[in-house]
Phi, psi and omega in degrees: 000319181294325180292323180292315180296315182292322178290323176295317179295318178296318178295316179297318179296319178296316179295319181295318179293318180292330177287332181274348180289125182288143176248146180294145180296161180300135176084359179277123180267100184292331178293321178295320178295319178297319177296320179299316180295318179296321180295324185278355178292140178284144179229132179271126179251121184274158184301320177299326177294319180294317180293325177294318177296320178295322178295317178299315179295316179299316179298318181292323178293317179298317179299317179294319181289320180297328179289327183261331184245089180293311182235083180292149181274161180300124180071020184291117179267112182292308173195163181215070183201143180278337189260034178251195184299318181272080193292326185276344181272132178278324181207136176233126181216161174243128182237140174240185187298328184261015182289141174247154179093009178285148173286164182298324178297319180291324178296318179296319179293322178299316178297321178293319179294325179296329183281349180277149175256103185283352175283336181263326180229141182288156178295140180233156180283162177226130179238133177214149170273129185300137178285329183280326181222106183292355178270003179244138172250131186259113181246127176229150178212127182285144174259120186238138173293133184292323185284317187253355182059029178267134181279126177275328183165201178213151175277138180236120181236125175259112185261131177283119185296319181296317178294325177296316179297318179297319183289318188262335189237355184252090183257120177268119182291156177296141178085004178291130184268126175274136182247000000 
């Protein structure tokens, strides 16, 4: 008798629990909701990751400029606008030794580049976060004559940090619903 009561009670308890379990409403896409929740999670992006992304962007801009601008002129401002083809760069310019109008950061870099011997070591990029505006990453790369290892000047790219973060680290998943 006790076995019948306990099995009946166990069966009743199972039916009661399964009846109380909520079911998703008709038409609710639970996978889409899970993607939305995953998208909204905060992610910490460390400075080395940001600088690596800036380096990639700087290299691609330099490669594009070197293909179109064989002999850039002294103080040549390629562009100074956020809404052009090079969207993440705020300003792209070419500076040589006799350039006027350089910022103090650019003058210091020019002096540092002048002290290097490019016949012994290849030209390398330089990345810095701007002291005047922490939302700017300052990317420079020297332009050197291949035959004589003489420096003509350097490319100066001011990269907007927020636009860089949006481009490299802000991925909107497919199916994300805008509300």
